[in-house]
C-alpha positions as CSV (number, residue, x, y, z in Angstrom):
1,M,109.9,75.9,126.8
2,I,107.7,76.6,123.8
3,V,109.1,78.5,120.8
4,V,106.5,80.1,118.5
5,D,107.0,81.7,115.1
6,I,104.8,84.7,114.4
7,D,104.0,85.4,110.7
8,G,101.7,82.6,109.3
9,T,101.9,80.7,112.6
10,I,99.9,83.0,115.0
11,A,99.6,86.2,112.9
12,D,97.3,86.1,109.9
13,M,99.3,88.3,107.5
14,R,97.5,87.6,104.3
15,H,96.6,91.3,103.9
16,R,100.4,92.1,103.5
17,E,101.5,89.1,101.4
18,H,100.9,91.0,98.2
19,L,103.6,93.5,99.3
20,L,106.3,90.7,98.8
21,Q,105.3,89.8,95.3
22,A,108.5,89.2,93.5
23,Q,109.8,87.8,90.3
24,L,111.0,84.3,90.4
25,D,113.7,83.5,87.9
26,V,111.8,80.4,86.6
27,A,114.5,79.5,84.2
28,E,116.9,79.3,87.2
29,C,114.4,77.3,89.2
30,K,114.0,74.8,86.3
31,G,117.8,74.6,86.0
32,M,118.0,73.6,89.7
33,Q,115.1,71.2,89.2
34,C,113.4,72.7,92.2
35,P,110.9,70.2,93.6
36,Y,108.5,73.0,94.6
37,L,108.1,74.2,91.0
38,I,104.8,72.9,89.5
39,K,103.4,73.4,86.1
40,K,99.6,74.0,86.1
41,T,99.4,76.1,82.9
42,K,102.0,77.5,80.5
43,E,103.5,79.5,83.3
44,P,105.1,77.4,86.1
45,E,104.1,78.2,89.7
46,C,106.1,77.8,92.8
47,L,104.7,76.2,96.0
48,R,107.3,77.9,98.2
49,V,107.3,81.4,96.8
50,A,107.1,83.0,100.2
51,S,110.4,81.5,101.4
52,C,112.2,80.8,98.1
53,E,115.7,82.1,98.1
54,N,115.5,82.4,94.3
55,K,113.1,85.3,94.2
56,K,114.1,88.9,94.1
57,I,112.6,91.2,96.7
58,T,113.7,94.8,97.1
59,Q,114.4,96.5,100.4
60,A,111.4,98.8,99.7
61,Q,109.2,95.8,99.5
62,W,110.5,94.4,102.8
63,D,110.0,97.8,104.4
64,A,106.4,98.0,103.2
65,F,105.7,94.4,104.3
66,L,107.1,95.2,107.8
67,D,105.5,98.6,108.2
68,E,104.2,99.1,111.7
69,K,100.7,100.1,110.6
70,Q,100.5,97.0,108.4
71,L,101.7,94.7,111.3
72,M,99.1,96.1,113.6
73,K,96.4,95.0,111.1
74,D,97.4,91.4,111.3
75,G,94.6,89.0,112.4
76,V,95.0,86.1,114.7
77,I,95.3,82.5,113.4
78,P,92.2,80.7,114.8
79,N,92.7,78.7,118.0
80,S,96.3,79.9,118.5
81,R,95.3,82.5,121.1
82,E,93.5,80.0,123.4
83,V,96.3,77.3,123.1
84,L,99.1,79.8,123.8
85,F,97.3,81.5,126.7
86,H,96.8,78.1,128.4
87,A,100.4,77.0,127.6
88,S,101.8,80.3,129.1
89,L,100.3,79.3,132.5
90,Y,102.7,76.3,132.6
91,H,105.6,76.9,130.2
92,E,107.9,79.7,129.2
93,I,107.0,81.0,125.7
94,V,109.6,82.5,123.4
95,F,108.5,84.1,120.2
96,I,111.0,83.7,117.3
97,T,110.5,85.7,114.1
98,G,112.0,86.6,110.8
99,R,110.8,90.2,111.5
100,N,113.7,92.5,112.2
101,E,114.4,94.4,115.4
102,A,113.1,97.6,113.8
103,T,109.6,96.1,114.3
104,K,110.1,95.1,117.9
105,K,107.8,97.8,119.4
106,A,104.9,97.1,117.0
107,T,105.3,93.3,117.3
108,T,105.4,93.5,121.1
109,L,102.3,95.7,121.1
110,W,100.5,93.4,118.8
111,L,101.3,90.3,120.9
112,K,100.1,92.1,124.1
113,D,96.9,93.4,122.5
114,V,95.9,90.2,120.7
115,F,97.1,87.6,123.2
116,G,96.5,89.6,126.4
117,F,99.9,88.8,127.9
118,K,100.5,90.9,131.0
119,Q,104.1,89.7,131.6
120,S,107.1,90.7,129.6
121,I,107.3,89.0,126.2
122,N,110.3,86.9,125.2
123,L,110.8,88.0,121.6
124,V,113.8,87.0,119.5
125,M,114.2,88.8,116.2
126,R,116.6,89.1,113.3
127,P,119.0,92.1,113.3
128,K,117.7,95.1,111.4
129,K,119.7,94.8,108.2
130,N,119.9,91.0,108.1
131,R,118.2,89.4,105.0
132,D,119.4,85.8,105.5
133,P,116.8,83.1,104.7
134,A,114.5,82.2,107.6
135,E,116.2,78.8,107.9
136,V,119.6,80.4,108.4
137,I,118.6,83.2,110.8
138,K,116.3,81.0,112.9
139,R,119.1,78.4,113.3
140,E,121.2,81.1,114.8
141,L,118.4,82.5,116.9
142,L,117.5,79.0,118.3
143,A,121.1,78.5,119.5
144,E,120.8,81.9,121.3
145,I,117.4,80.9,122.8
146,K,118.8,77.6,124.2
147,L,121.7,79.4,125.8
148,A,119.6,82.1,127.4
149,H,116.5,80.3,128.6
150,S,115.9,77.6,131.2
151,D,115.3,74.1,130.0
152,D,112.3,72.6,131.7
153,G,112.8,69.3,129.8
154,L,109.9,70.1,127.4
155,M,110.8,71.8,124.2
156,Y,108.1,72.5,121.6
157,A,108.2,74.6,118.5
158,F,105.3,75.9,116.4
159,D,106.1,77.2,112.9
160,D,104.3,77.3,109.6
161,D,107.4,76.7,107.5
162,E,107.9,73.0,106.9
163,V,111.6,73.7,106.0
164,M,112.1,74.6,109.6
165,E,111.1,71.1,110.9
166,A,114.7,69.7,110.6
167,V,116.2,72.9,112.2
168,Y,113.9,72.6,115.3
169,K,114.4,68.9,115.6
170,K,118.2,69.3,115.4
171,H,118.0,71.7,118.4
172,G,115.9,69.1,120.3
173,F,112.4,70.6,119.8
174,K,109.3,68.7,119.1
175,W,107.9,70.5,116.0
176,F,104.3,71.2,115.2
177,Q,103.2,72.7,111.9
178,A,101.0,75.7,112.2
179,P,98.4,76.8,111.5
180,H,96.4,73.5,111.4
181,C,97.9,72.2,114.6
182,W,96.1,74.8,116.7
183,A,92.6,73.4,116.2
184,V,93.7,69.9,117.0
185,I,95.5,71.0,120.2
186,R,92.6,73.1,121.3
187,E,90.3,70.1,120.8
188,I,92.6,67.9,122.9
189,M,92.7,70.6,125.6
190,G,88.9,70.6,125.7
191,L,89.0,66.9,126.6
192,F,90.7,67.7,129.9
193,R,88.4,70.5,131.1
């Protein structure tokens, strides 16, 4: 089984990232001595702003970020299409995402259009109103995936969030950090053609 995150892993969503710009409470970050907080200039900058639990994002911002029209404009992370198409010939692929179930139709359409999957798509998403951090929701979703899907002995996970490494490993998955892993895997695949 191969578990694949979507945003930032296979979907290039840079065109929507600005919709999640939020204010970090830098004073609170300093107080926590957050290791991701760096000081380049007078204003500190956060290395994990996209997944930081300390930033304040409104429901309207999330709705705009997950708007169906915006999702359909996502590009594809280079090499991910080729690797996943080849992998789908031999392994079950399950897509896991922090997107909520309200985006299921658009997400499924995007996956079919971009990746050319003809078969049904295994897509596991967060409930509509759930705003738990990705680490929390994906831990719960991974438990569901393991119960619902066959175990062919091989369990791989692709995700762009390094915080998720420990979560995947705890569930028995070999973790690969996207997006840079795709080019390496594609190159290795080319050796066997």
